LOTI-639340 format. One record per residue (C-alpha): x, y, z; residue number from 0. Coordinates in pm, whole numbers. Example, Ala and Ser with C-alpha at 12.3 -4.5 7.8 and 13.67 -1.06 7.14 Angstrom:
! LOTI-639340
(fike (1230 -450 780) 0);
(fike (1367 -106 714) 1);
//
This chain:
! LOTI-639340
(fike (2296 736 3370) 0);
(fike (2616 801 3523) 1);
(fike (2984 925 3411) 2);
(fike (3082 639 3758) 3);
(fike (2984 343 3947) 4);
(fike (3003 -4 4089) 5);
(fike (2876 -278 4079) 6);
(fike (2968 -666 4282) 7);
(fike (2947 -1004 4332) 8);
(fike (3027 -1262 4639) 9);
(fike (3060 -1633 4748) 10);
(fike (3015 -1779 5147) 11);
(fike (2776 -1570 5273) 12);
(fike (2944 -1214 5089) 13);
(fike (3286 -1275 5297) 14);
(fike (3401 -1270 4975) 15);
(fike (3308 -953 4741) 16);
(fike (3454 -937 4357) 17);
(fike (3391 -572 4354) 18);
(fike (3398 -392 4004) 19);
(fike (3450 36 3997) 20);
(fike (3440 219 3671) 21);
(fike (3468 550 3565) 22);
(fike (3346 731 3191) 23);
(fike (3580 969 3029) 24);
(fike (3476 1124 2736) 25);
(fike (3562 1252 2419) 26);
(fike (3324 1501 2290) 27);
(fike (3488 1506 1902) 28);
(fike (3491 1133 1830) 29);
(fike (3185 1038 1958) 30);
(fike (3348 825 2199) 31);
(fike (3394 718 2594) 32);
(fike (3725 517 2763) 33);
(fike (3630 325 3042) 34);
(fike (3826 244 3323) 35);
(fike (3686 -79 3541) 36);
(fike (3898 -151 3835) 37);
(fike (3850 -491 4059) 38);
(fike (3860 -515 4383) 39);
(fike (3892 -815 4596) 40);
(fike (3744 -777 4963) 41);
(fike (3745 -1048 5196) 42);
(fike (3623 -1081 5609) 43);
(fike (3792 -1342 5598) 44);
(fike (4113 -1467 5613) 45);
(fike (4233 -1608 5213) 46);
(fike (4557 -1717 5137) 47);
(fike (4650 -1748 4750) 48);
(fike (4896 -1704 4496) 49);
(fike (4852 -1461 4216) 50);
(fike (4631 -1525 3894) 51);
(fike (4667 -1431 3564) 52);
(fike (4385 -1541 3389) 53);
(fike (4066 -1350 3526) 54);
(fike (3890 -1093 3297) 55);
(fike (3711 -827 3304) 56);
(fike (3432 -773 2979) 57);
(fike (3309 -430 2853) 58);
(fike (3082 -389 2573) 59);
(fike (3113 -723 2465) 60);
(fike (3490 -724 2485) 61);
(fike (3707 -944 2769) 62);
(fike (4091 -865 2846) 63);
(fike (4326 -1060 3145) 64);
(fike (4409 -867 3379) 65);
(fike (4693 -1099 3661) 66);
(fike (4586 -1021 4048) 67);
(fike (4828 -1017 4300) 68);
(fike (4859 -1321 4564) 69);
(fike (4657 -1233 4857) 70);
(fike (4686 -1324 5252) 71);
(fike (4524 -1224 5542) 72);
(fike (4198 -1010 5509) 73);
(fike (4101 -670 5396) 74);
(fike (4030 -511 5045) 75);
(fike (4306 -598 4767) 76);
(fike (4320 -421 4348) 77);
(fike (4324 -719 4155) 78);
(fike (4353 -576 3823) 79);
(fike (4274 -226 3608) 80);
(fike (4121 -252 3231) 81);
(fike (4066 32 3012) 82);
(fike (3819 7 2722) 83);
(fike (3723 278 2445) 84);
(fike (3307 208 2378) 85);
(fike (3162 405 2026) 86);
(fike (2837 583 2167) 87);
(fike (2520 566 1921) 88);
(fike (2477 901 1696) 89);
(fike (2273 1063 1958) 90);
(fike (2579 1061 2182) 91);
(fike (2352 764 2403) 92);
(fike (2553 410 2508) 93);
(fike (2446 184 2745) 94);
(fike (2669 -141 2781) 95);
(fike (2720 -473 2987) 96);
(fike (2993 -488 3156) 97);
(fike (3112 -809 3399) 98);
(fike (3437 -922 3573) 99);
(fike (3567 -1307 3649) 100);
(fike (3866 -1345 3930) 101);
(fike (4000 -1715 3971) 102);
(fike (4028 -1783 4360) 103);
(fike (4029 -2096 4333) 104);
(fike (4039 -2135 4662) 105);
(fike (3868 -2419 4959) 106);
(fike (3648 -2227 5197) 107);
(fike (3517 -2384 5515) 108);
(fike (3523 -2729 5297) 109);
(fike (3358 -2586 5035) 110);
(fike (3561 -2504 4672) 111);
(fike (3501 -2226 4507) 112);
(fike (3675 -2196 4137) 113);
(fike (3590 -1791 4095) 114);
(fike (3335 -1486 4217) 115);
(fike (3190 -1313 3912) 116);
(fike (3020 -989 3874) 117);
(fike (2787 -816 3618) 118);
(fike (2624 -523 3540) 119);
(fike (2399 -289 3270) 120);
(fike (2522 35 3305) 121);
(fike (2433 345 3088) 122);
(fike (2646 599 3062) 123);
(fike (2637 949 3039) 124);
(fike (2518 1086 2694) 125);
(fike (2768 1313 2465) 126);
(fike (2637 1601 2375) 127);
(fike (2595 1612 1947) 128);
(fike (2406 1831 1768) 129);
(fike (2476 2198 1865) 130);
(fike (2190 2407 1985) 131);
(fike (2059 2770 1859) 132);
(fike (1850 3048 1882) 133);
(fike (1847 3374 1662) 134);
(fike (1706 3727 1748) 135);
(fike (1398 3820 1640) 136);
(fike (1482 4041 1286) 137);
(fike (1364 4313 1016) 138);
(fike (1425 4205 667) 139);
(fike (1678 4374 492) 140);
(fike (1836 4430 868) 141);
(fike (2134 4162 1082) 142);
(fike (2069 3961 1311) 143);
(fike (2238 3769 1505) 144);
(fike (2201 3344 1567) 145);
(fike (2347 3201 1828) 146);
(fike (2479 2841 1783) 147);
(fike (2580 2656 2192) 148);
(fike (2814 2363 2081) 149);
(fike (2960 2089 2253) 150);
(fike (3286 2117 2090) 151);
(fike (3540 2347 1912) 152);
(fike (3580 2118 1647) 153);
(fike (3207 2090 1521) 154);
(fike (3112 2315 1236) 155);
(fike (2770 2441 1162) 156);
(fike (2603 2496 829) 157);
(fike (2262 2685 872) 158);
(fike (2033 2730 698) 159);
(fike (1685 2942 642) 160);
(fike (1304 2813 531) 161);
(fike (1048 3095 540) 162);
(fike (721 3019 337) 163);
(fike (835 2818 55) 164);
(fike (1196 2963 37) 165);
(fike (1470 2846 156) 166);
(fike (1846 2977 164) 167);
(fike (2196 2860 343) 168);
(fike (2303 3124 600) 169);
(fike (2699 2975 631) 170);
(fike (2795 2636 553) 171);
(fike (3100 2438 837) 172);
(fike (3094 2775 988) 173);
(fike (3319 2767 1335) 174);
(fike (3153 3070 1428) 175);
(fike (2935 3066 1750) 176);
(fike (2779 3395 1695) 177);
(fike (2656 3423 1277) 178);
(fike (2540 3791 1141) 179);
(fike (2247 3756 926) 180);
(fike (2053 3950 735) 181);
(fike (1739 3828 583) 182);
(fike (1681 3927 253) 183);
(fike (1368 4212 177) 184);
(fike (1253 3925 -54) 185);
(fike (1139 3704 139) 186);
(fike (855 3957 232) 187);
(fike (663 3820 -92) 188);
(fike (637 3519 100) 189);
(fike (413 3730 328) 190);
(fike (192 3896 95) 191);
(fike (-108 3972 312) 192);
(fike (61 4081 690) 193);
(fike (417 4240 789) 194);
(fike (513 3956 1014) 195);
(fike (603 3523 952) 196);
(fike (803 3293 1083) 197);
(fike (1065 3176 994) 198);
(fike (1272 2840 1083) 199);
(fike (1681 2813 1126) 200);
(fike (1801 2466 1092) 201);
(fike (2201 2399 1299) 202);
(fike (2314 2119 1193) 203);
(fike (2639 2015 1312) 204);
(fike (2950 1802 1152) 205);
(fike (3251 1684 1288) 206);
(fike (3442 1701 1000) 207);
(fike (3263 1567 731) 208);
(fike (3022 1396 996) 209);
(fike (2726 1525 986) 210);
(fike (2629 1474 1399) 211);
(fike (2245 1554 1378) 212);
(fike (2079 1893 1357) 213);
(fike (1829 2086 1535) 214);
(fike (1666 2433 1493) 215);
(fike (1473 2781 1631) 216);
(fike (1277 2993 1471) 217);
(fike (1249 3397 1488) 218);
(fike (1004 3664 1364) 219);
(fike (1065 3801 1042) 220);
(fike (939 4165 991) 221);
(fike (863 4340 638) 222);
(fike (1043 4677 666) 223);
(fike (830 4999 676) 224);
(fike (1003 5077 334) 225);
(fike (860 4788 204) 226);
(fike (455 4937 80) 227);
(fike (269 4985 -201) 228);
(fike (387 5262 -498) 229);
(fike (260 5511 -739) 230);
(fike (384 5609 -1050) 231);
(fike (167 5921 -1070) 232);
(fike (-200 6113 -1064) 233);
(fike (-290 6281 -1347) 234);
(fike (-609 6514 -1423) 235);
(fike (-735 6531 -1770) 236);
(fike (-1020 6866 -1814) 237);
(fike (-1331 6753 -1871) 238);
(fike (-1483 7054 -2091) 239);
(fike (-1862 7016 -2023) 240);
(fike (-1962 7324 -2171) 241);
(fike (-1602 7500 -2176) 242);
(fike (-1493 7532 -2548) 243);
(fike (-1247 7263 -2602) 244);
(fike (-1031 7544 -2800) 245);
(fike (-992 7774 -2406) 246);
(fike (-755 7474 -2268) 247);
(fike (-824 7532 -1941) 248);
(fike (-1011 7447 -1638) 249);
(fike (-1342 7692 -1539) 250);
(fike (-1429 7763 -1176) 251);
(fike (-1817 7546 -1197) 252);
(fike (-1838 7468 -1568) 253);
(fike (-1560 7228 -1616) 254);
(fike (-1472 6867 -1384) 255);
(fike (-1175 6645 -1394) 256);
(fike (-1110 6291 -1413) 257);
(fike (-864 6164 -1165) 258);
(fike (-684 5836 -1242) 259);
(fike (-383 5676 -1073) 260);
(fike (-123 5522 -1232) 261);
(fike (112 5229 -1222) 262);
(fike (2 5155 -849) 263);
(fike (148 4823 -731) 264);
(fike (190 4616 -427) 265);
(fike (575 4530 -304) 266);
(fike (687 4204 -277) 267);
(fike (390 3987 -359) 268);
(fike (167 4245 -178) 269);
(fike (-159 4359 -428) 270);
(fike (-347 4652 -452) 271);
(fike (-664 4639 -187) 272);
(fike (-825 4989 -186) 273);
(fike (-696 5373 -364) 274);
(fike (-817 5714 -232) 275);
(fike (-799 6011 -402) 276);
(fike (-880 6288 -259) 277);
(fike (-926 6741 -315) 278);
(fike (-1124 7027 -446) 279);
(fike (-1380 6894 -223) 280);
(fike (-1431 6539 -377) 281);
(fike (-1298 6230 -214) 282);
(fike (-1311 5882 -451) 283);
(fike (-1218 5489 -346) 284);
(fike (-1154 5414 -703) 285);
(fike (-872 5415 -921) 286);
(fike (-1004 5632 -1155) 287);
(fike (-1304 5886 -1139) 288);
(fike (-1490 6229 -1208) 289);
(fike (-1508 6513 -926) 290);
(fike (-1852 6694 -1022) 291);
(fike (-1810 7016 -1092) 292);
(fike (-1496 7264 -951) 293);
(fike (-1662 7487 -769) 294);
(fike (-1363 7644 -594) 295);
(fike (-1104 7840 -834) 296);
(fike (-712 7892 -798) 297);
(fike (-468 7629 -753) 298);
(fike (-615 7261 -664) 299);
(fike (-409 6994 -542) 300);
(fike (-554 6637 -536) 301);
(fike (-333 6368 -359) 302);
(fike (-369 5977 -370) 303);
(fike (-266 5675 -221) 304);
(fike (-303 5317 -213) 305);
(fike (-344 5064 68) 306);
(fike (-201 4709 -21) 307);
(fike (-297 4358 125) 308);
(fike (-19 4453 413) 309);
(fike (-243 4712 529) 310);
(fike (31 4948 409) 311);
(fike (-45 5272 257) 312);
(fike (200 5386 12) 313);
(fike (380 5764 -61) 314);
(fike (72 6031 -182) 315);
(fike (114 6105 -563) 316);
(fike (-33 6452 -646) 317);
(fike (-176 6640 -897) 318);
(fike (-264 7023 -904) 319);
(fike (-503 7200 -1157) 320);
(fike (-522 7586 -1195) 321);
(fike (-905 7658 -1243) 322);
(fike (-995 8016 -1375) 323);
(fike (-1288 8209 -1172) 324);
(fike (-1555 8255 -1325) 325);
(fike (-1882 8369 -1186) 326);
(fike (-2186 8435 -1452) 327);
(fike (-2201 8849 -1597) 328);
(fike (-2370 9050 -1387) 329);
(fike (-2509 9381 -1385) 330);
(fike (-2400 9647 -1159) 331);
(fike (-2686 9946 -1237) 332);
(fike (-2893 10053 -1567) 333);
(fike (-3065 10360 -1648) 334);
(fike (-3294 10432 -1940) 335);
(fike (-3491 10772 -1979) 336);
(fike (-3606 10911 -2237) 337);
(fike (-3411 11196 -2453) 338);
(fike (-3363 11405 -2803) 339);
(fike (-3145 11254 -3082) 340);
(fike (-2832 11381 -2927) 341);
(fike (-2902 11184 -2595) 342);
(fike (-2982 11488 -2368) 343);
(fike (-3243 11351 -2135) 344);
(fike (-3585 11515 -2180) 345);
(fike (-3888 11436 -2012) 346);
(fike (-4039 11492 -2396) 347);
(fike (-3807 11313 -2604) 348);
(fike (-3869 10989 -2861) 349);
(fike (-3536 10877 -2790) 350);
(fike (-3447 10678 -2501) 351);
(fike (-3090 10698 -2363) 352);
(fike (-2930 10395 -2176) 353);
(fike (-2650 10376 -1893) 354);
(fike (-2561 10020 -1781) 355);
(fike (-2282 9935 -1604) 356);
(fike (-2186 9573 -1586) 357);
(fike (-1926 9315 -1499) 358);
(fike (-1842 8935 -1664) 359);
(fike (-1578 8687 -1570) 360);
(fike (-1364 8694 -1829) 361);
(fike (-1191 8370 -1777) 362);
(fike (-761 8468 -1842) 363);
(fike (-918 8645 -2239) 364);
(fike (-1081 8363 -2304) 365);
(fike (-1422 8456 -2213) 366);
(fike (-1586 8762 -2440) 367);
(fike (-1964 8902 -2350) 368);
(fike (-2237 8974 -2641) 369);
(fike (-2468 9263 -2505) 370);
(fike (-2765 9378 -2661) 371);
(fike (-3091 9589 -2628) 372);
(fike (-3478 9519 -2707) 373);
(fike (-3730 9743 -2605) 374);
(fike (-4125 9717 -2649) 375);
(fike (-4456 9874 -2539) 376);
(fike (-4552 9841 -2210) 377);
(fike (-4882 9733 -2383) 378);
(fike (-4731 9496 -2661) 379);
(fike (-4584 9159 -2631) 380);
(fike (-4337 9069 -2896) 381);
(fike (-3945 9283 -2806) 382);
(fike (-3764 9522 -3142) 383);
(fike (-3441 9484 -3124) 384);
(fike (-3276 9822 -3023) 385);
(fike (-2987 9695 -3283) 386);
(fike (-2736 9910 -3005) 387);
(fike (-2478 9744 -2861) 388);
(fike (-2356 9890 -2498) 389);
(fike (-2044 9954 -2308) 390);
(fike (-2049 9960 -1947) 391);
(fike (-2094 10292 -1812) 392);
(fike (-2087 10438 -2079) 393);
(fike (-2401 10625 -2248) 394);
(fike (-2624 10532 -2538) 395);
(fike (-2879 10638 -2757) 396);
(fike (-3181 10436 -2982) 397);
(fike (-3543 10402 -3050) 398);
(fike (-3489 10581 -3353) 399);
(fike (-3738 10868 -3273) 400);
(fike (-3984 10651 -3307) 401);
(fike (-4051 10621 -2911) 402);
(fike (-4410 10770 -2880) 403);
(fike (-4477 11038 -2554) 404);
(fike (-4824 10869 -2518) 405);
(fike (-4682 10509 -2407) 406);
(fike (-4506 10376 -2167) 407);
(fike (-4224 10139 -2318) 408);
(fike (-4033 9840 -2124) 409);
(fike (-3665 9804 -2170) 410);
(fike (-3449 9462 -2170) 411);
(fike (-3078 9448 -2202) 412);
(fike (-2921 9133 -2170) 413);
(fike (-2542 8990 -2127) 414);
(fike (-2447 8722 -2285) 415);
(fike (-2093 8519 -2232) 416);
(fike (-2015 8158 -2385) 417);
(fike (-2224 8010 -2049) 418);
(fike (-2479 8189 -1973) 419);
(fike (-2711 8484 -2065) 420);
(fike (-2929 8723 -1874) 421);
(fike (-3111 8996 -1884) 422);
(fike (-3285 9338 -1686) 423);
(fike (-3541 9495 -1734) 424);
(fike (-3631 9899 -1732) 425);
(fike (-3986 10128 -1756) 426);
(fike (-3965 10400 -1962) 427);
(fike (-4191 10609 -1870) 428);
(fike (-4464 10821 -2088) 429);
(fike (-4392 11252 -2130) 430);
(fike (-4391 11388 -1760) 431);
(fike (-4704 11588 -1700) 432);
(fike (-4804 11693 -1347) 433);
(fike (-5097 11434 -1339) 434);
(fike (-5316 11293 -1681) 435);
(fike (-5697 11157 -1716) 436);
(fike (-5739 10897 -1946) 437);
(fike (-5842 11004 -2204) 438);
(fike (-6172 10857 -2278) 439);
(fike (-6136 10623 -1984) 440);
(fike (-6110 10650 -1626) 441);
(fike (-5717 10600 -1564) 442);
(fike (-5548 10864 -1379) 443);
(fike (-5120 10889 -1398) 444);
(fike (-4942 11168 -1190) 445);
(fike (-4660 11229 -1388) 446);
(fike (-4702 11081 -1647) 447);
(fike (-4961 11049 -1893) 448);
(fike (-5232 10776 -1807) 449);
(fike (-5285 10453 -2011) 450);
(fike (-5456 10227 -1849) 451);
(fike (-5823 10187 -1752) 452);
(fike (-5894 10175 -1385) 453);
(fike (-5517 10236 -1240) 454);
(fike (-5379 10493 -1016) 455);
(fike (-5024 10560 -1212) 456);
(fike (-4705 10700 -1088) 457);
(fike (-4397 10812 -1323) 458);
(fike (-4098 10594 -1260) 459);
(fike (-3935 10931 -1228) 460);
(fike (-4137 11009 -920) 461);
(fike (-4079 10909 -601) 462);
(fike (-4326 10673 -415) 463);
(fike (-4250 10630 7) 464);
(fike (-4395 10325 219) 465);
(fike (-4357 10352 602) 466);
(fike (-4107 10657 514) 467);
(fike (-3917 10438 271) 468);
(fike (-3882 10505 -125) 469);
(fike (-4073 10250 -257) 470);
(fike (-3753 10080 -468) 471);
(fike (-3569 10113 -123) 472);
(fike (-3825 9910 67) 473);
(fike (-3896 9641 -202) 474);
(fike (-3505 9579 -222) 475);
(fike (-3504 9584 195) 476);
(fike (-3785 9334 215) 477);
(fike (-3599 9085 -64) 478);
(fike (-3329 9122 175) 479);
(fike (-3519 9002 411) 480);
(fike (-3674 8699 194) 481);
(fike (-3295 8577 80) 482);
(fike (-3008 8707 323) 483);
(fike (-2613 8699 243) 484);
(fike (-2590 8281 258) 485);
(fike (-2897 8213 179) 486);
(fike (-2951 7921 -119) 487);
(fike (-3198 7947 -369) 488);
(fike (-3262 7674 -574) 489);
(fike (-3452 7700 -945) 490);
(fike (-3511 7500 -1299) 491);
(fike (-3408 7831 -1463) 492);
(fike (-3042 7887 -1548) 493);
(fike (-3068 8250 -1476) 494);
(fike (-2858 8391 -1179) 495);
(fike (-3038 8476 -905) 496);
(fike (-2877 8790 -900) 497);
(fike (-3141 8906 -1240) 498);
(fike (-3429 8945 -977) 499);
(fike (-3317 9003 -651) 500);
(fike (-2975 9171 -722) 501);
(fike (-2692 9152 -479) 502);
(fike (-2404 8887 -577) 503);
(fike (-2486 8487 -598) 504);
(fike (-2287 8255 -705) 505);
(fike (-2354 7835 -823) 506);
(fike (-2295 7638 -517) 507);
(fike (-2345 7294 -431) 508);
(fike (-2294 7155 -780) 509);
(fike (-2305 6748 -807) 510);
(fike (-2407 6754 -437) 511);
(fike (-2732 6685 -234) 512);
(fike (-2738 6916 69) 513);
(fike (-2822 6770 466) 514);
(fike (-2891 6946 685) 515);
(fike (-2594 7030 995) 516);
(fike (-2527 6854 1260) 517);
(fike (-2353 6888 1543) 518);
(fike (-2355 6589 1753) 519);
(fike (-2186 6398 1416) 520);
(fike (-1848 6433 1277) 521);
(fike (-2000 6420 950) 522);
(fike (-2256 6683 913) 523);
(fike (-2086 6952 1201) 524);
(fike (-2013 7203 1036) 525);
(fike (-2142 7420 701) 526);
(fike (-2057 7380 371) 527);
(fike (-1865 7057 459) 528);
(fike (-1846 6816 196) 529);
(fike (-1794 6410 196) 530);
(fike (-1965 6130 60) 531);
(fike (-1894 5902 -204) 532);
(fike (-2102 5818 -557) 533);
(fike (-1936 5441 -565) 534);
(fike (-1860 5203 -300) 535);
(fike (-1603 4898 -294) 536);
(fike (-1680 4709 9) 537);
(fike (-1424 4599 241) 538);
(fike (-1395 4202 352) 539);
(fike (-1473 4445 725) 540);
(fike (-1760 4572 571) 541);
(fike (-1886 4211 478) 542);
(fike (-2193 4113 627) 543);
(fike (-2101 3854 850) 544);
(fike (-2162 3491 795) 545);
(fike (-2060 3159 671) 546);
(fike (-2031 2845 483) 547);
(fike (-2089 2563 688) 548);
(fike (-1984 2216 631) 549);
(fike (-1978 1967 943) 550);
(fike (-1754 1815 1071) 551);
(fike (-1441 1684 923) 552);
(fike (-1659 1436 692) 553);
(fike (-1969 1390 622) 554);
(fike (-2147 1031 472) 555);
(fike (-2384 1001 168) 556);
(fike (-2708 817 279) 557);
(fike (-2732 440 204) 558);
(fike (-2887 322 -147) 559);
(fike (-2910 37 8) 560);
(fike (-2814 -336 -248) 561);
(fike (-2774 -245 -566) 562);
(fike (-2611 -296 -904) 563);
(fike (-2508 -114 -1209) 564);
(fike (-2577 -147 -1579) 565);
(fike (-2284 -192 -1846) 566);
(fike (-2373 -154 -2152) 567);
(fike (-2302 -76 -2557) 568);
(fike (-2396 312 -2608) 569);
(fike (-2320 231 -3050) 570);
(fike (-2525 336 -3335) 571);
(fike (-2792 16 -3366) 572);
(fike (-2937 205 -3595) 573);
(fike (-2705 69 -3905) 574);
(fike (-2663 -293 -3743) 575);
(fike (-2271 -249 -3831) 576);
(fike (-2146 -219 -3502) 577);
(fike (-2042 -440 -3250) 578);
(fike (-1893 -331 -2880) 579);
(fike (-1755 -568 -2680) 580);
(fike (-1676 -476 -2273) 581);
(fike (-1436 -791 -2187) 582);
(fike (-1475 -906 -1870) 583);
(fike (-1844 -769 -1840) 584);
(fike (-1990 -1031 -2085) 585);
(fike (-2123 -746 -2299) 586);
(fike (-2145 -826 -2710) 587);
(fike (-2389 -670 -2960) 588);
(fike (-2505 -416 -3073) 589);
(fike (-2767 -398 -2734) 590);
(fike (-2633 -591 -2530) 591);
(fike (-2594 -526 -2120) 592);
(fike (-2477 -696 -1817) 593);
(fike (-2491 -559 -1514) 594);
(fike (-2195 -475 -1267) 595);
(fike (-2166 -740 -970) 596);
(fike (-2393 -551 -622) 597);
(fike (-2173 -382 -284) 598);
(fike (-2427 -420 -140) 599);
(fike (-2641 -157 113) 600);
(fike (-2279 61 173) 601);
(fike (-2229 503 182) 602);
(fike (-2000 756 1) 603);
(fike (-1808 926 264) 604);
(fike (-1697 1342 194) 605);
(fike (-1457 1419 331) 606);
(fike (-1347 1855 427) 607);
(fike (-1051 1944 254) 608);
(fike (-1007 2282 139) 609);
(fike (-1210 2543 120) 610);
(fike (-1588 2672 -38) 611);
(fike (-1555 2793 -406) 612);
(fike (-1506 3175 -393) 613);
(fike (-1750 3354 -519) 614);
(fike (-1794 3811 -620) 615);
(fike (-1639 4032 -827) 616);
(fike (-1507 4320 -615) 617);
(fike (-1620 4641 -780) 618);
(fike (-1813 4897 -652) 619);
(fike (-2178 4952 -654) 620);
(fike (-2390 5241 -689) 621);
(fike (-2384 5498 -368) 622);
(fike (-2673 5716 -505) 623);
(fike (-2965 5788 -346) 624);
(fike (-3282 5870 -552) 625);
(fike (-3288 6243 -668) 626);
(fike (-3285 6552 -892) 627);
(fike (-3160 6784 -1022) 628);
(fike (-3190 7165 -990) 629);
(fike (-2998 7480 -1004) 630);
(fike (-2864 7559 -703) 631);
(fike (-2711 7981 -610) 632);
(fike (-2571 8130 -245) 633);
(fike (-2574 8469 -212) 634);
(fike (-2217 8582 -134) 635);
(fike (-2327 8978 -111) 636);
//
């Protein structure tokens, strides 16, 4: 391609040359070029001729005459100048033929020459047509800049975009070369599983109403951080269990909570792919789940989020519940001793004076405790209800004067609240004596009447020392050695261990399996750390790696060899009243058949297209190990 050039033709061994010099002047908006052609005679041998008026210059098929002057002597003579406007192709390119004729009409060295000619095919410089376009990457909902590089200031441009299946117009026949565009956030719907996508911008160039051409560019659109899944609310519903529904409260270690994520939704085409609920020592990946027993009291806040198909996490939704403290009733102290009817302690009394101190959880005034007193002879098995309630720290009298001085008695005090009954036993010895030998037997007792053969008894009012300690202190110290504070006690009996061992015990580990500490594992590096879930929904990343194979882009069935297929009537031959005819196949009548034409040995090709069928429901699977349920308690004091 060129914007100027030269070509020539000659006669008489090149001593007379017709040279044409040409130049191109472009009209970008009109998509035309003006060609100026000048014809010269270059001769180094002498020449004397008159002027000529019928010479021609032909440009792109259009011939024009030019008049040449008279010539004498040698040198370079301008014969004439011609201009011609030519149109370029729609893409701005142009090739054309150019030729010139000069009528010399001269006899040179005895030979007559009518004319000198010259011709050439030339390719002009292309005229820039469709403007180029570029754009900066952008975030949906935020402005980006589109840059248009145009060949003519008279050009206008229409800008359009495509993104997935969405499309739209940004500007129509704008004269601007810098166009601001804010991609709508709604385009996020086109990429529900990604946060970025490729947008194509098309710039169509116009010269007036004439469409010149189009060019495109691409940019990356990013879904703004504000586009994420949402949750309407997280709600909690009491699961009362053993708690009377009329109480209307959560009770520590007795109540559960059902947590539900409400209104979870993706944003701009995304879908919710996973759920998370945490709080109260529990976690779940389900949209709704029921906790185990709530082991702490006070305010418990549960937090929920959802994750969508873009991997974006929603803002948190929370719900706070108030859990009323609860611990089983417990005895702080107890004392049972013989007394007189007026409650005065007396070793020979036939009444019993009881003094019991206890505590229980009132659960905000909802819980009450029932107290009962029982007694029996030490040798009996059946208990007698003393029909004597008692108050903590207040002495009371029971037995009705029927407590024999010759017999020891077992005393039992019980406390019963809405959930638990605990009992504690005491012994009231016989009447006090220094020493007694069993009448008619072989027993001996100190501080009481002997009641048992072949036994040495000591009154409960007397102290016995073991290794320098009172026996009761020795027993207590032994129990503390067995179950120090922090010990865990397991039983299938619901009775609080304080009834057996003293101290303070709380229910522990409801709905959970203990595991040994492992400081090297972040899951198990702290005592009483909780974790795990009863059900788990596998993510795509957690699925075992696998493939669905279809070898190559197509597969071919095995060859069956030459064969035919029969066409037959499928009528009600039993009646003989129906006739079906398959035209052009020769099948007629109730039982007629006829084979199709043989196709020869052949195969059928199956082409891979689309995807294999999907399967699976995406539900959670049970994550529970084999287990057995019991009561567990932790000593806290």
